[in-house]
N, C-alpha and C positions, 0 to 999 in steps of 0.2 A: 448720467449726472453731469451737469455742466460745471466747469471751473469758473470761479469768480475772477473776473479780470479787473484790472485797475479802472478801466472805462466804466464797467458796471458799478464798481464800488463808488467811484467819484460821481457817477450819475445818481446813485441812491443818496449820497450825502448832499448833493446839490438839490435834489428834490426835497429832502428834509429841511435844508436851509431855507428854501423857498416857502415851504409850508409854515415854518416858524415866523418868517418875515411877514407873510400874508395874514397870519393869525396871532400876532404878537399879544394882544390882550388876553386871548384864550390861554396861551402858553404861560404868560405871567400869572394869570389867575390860578391856573393849575399848580404851577411850581411853588408859588408863595403859599397856597393853601396846604400843600403837602408839607412844606417846610414848617409852617406853623403847627401842624399836627405832630410832627416829629419833635419839635421843640417842647411841646407840652408833654409828650410821652416820656421824654428824658427825665422829667422830675428833677430838674437842676435849676441853677440860677437863671439859665436861659429861658426857662418855661414861661416866665412872665412876659418875655419879649414876643411871645406868640401873638399877643393882642395886636401890636402894630403891624406885624406881618400879615395877619388876617385882614386887617383894615386895607392894606395894599391889595390883597387878593380880592376883597369885596369891590373896590373901585375898578379893578381890571375887569371883573365879571359884570359889573354894572355897565361899563362902557361897551363890552361885548354884547350884552343883552339888548342895549339900546340900538346898536348897529344892526342886530338881527330882528328887531321888533319882537323880541321874546319877553312878553310882559310877565309871564309867570316866573321866569328866571330873574327878571328885574325886581319883582316884588320880594322874592325869596332873598336876594342879595341885599336889598334895602333893609329887610328885617335883620339879617345877619350883621349888617353894618351897624345898625342901632344897638344890637346886643354887644358887639365888639367895642363900640364907643363907650357903652356903659361899663364893660369889663375893664377897659383902660382907665376910666375915671375911678373905678373901685381900686385898681392897682396903684394909681398914683396919689390919690387924695383921701382915701378913706382908710381909717385905721381898722384893723380886724377887731371885732368884739372879743372880749375875754370870755372864754368858755368857763362859766361859773362852776359847773360840776367838776371839770378838770382841775380848776384852781383849788377847790375845796379838797379834792383828793390829794393834791400835792401838799397842801398845808397839813392835812391829817397824817400823811406819810412822814413828813418832817417832824411833826410832833411826836409820833411813835418812835422814830429813830432817836430823837433827843432824850426821850424819857427812858429808853432802854439802855442808855449809856451809864 
């Protein structure tokens, strides 16, 4: 078994840094995509911010796909970008519809509580 030397460690870190620099759009697309998924999974106030993070991811992947002439990936990311733009529009400008069944249930429950007093 070989011991890890500082030269080996710095060589590996240097290789990783070179890979990231050479493939920056791929790395940005992957990291922002993962961050967006984590933000949504947290079910917190940050969840809605997953939309703009995914949009950044889509742009990075689109740039990467164009540079590779990967038209399937380009098409997929263009569709995802459209969906994410629509989601952002829903989040910012559209009021959520009132769930009528839920509203009726709440009103009936309040009425029952008031009449039992």
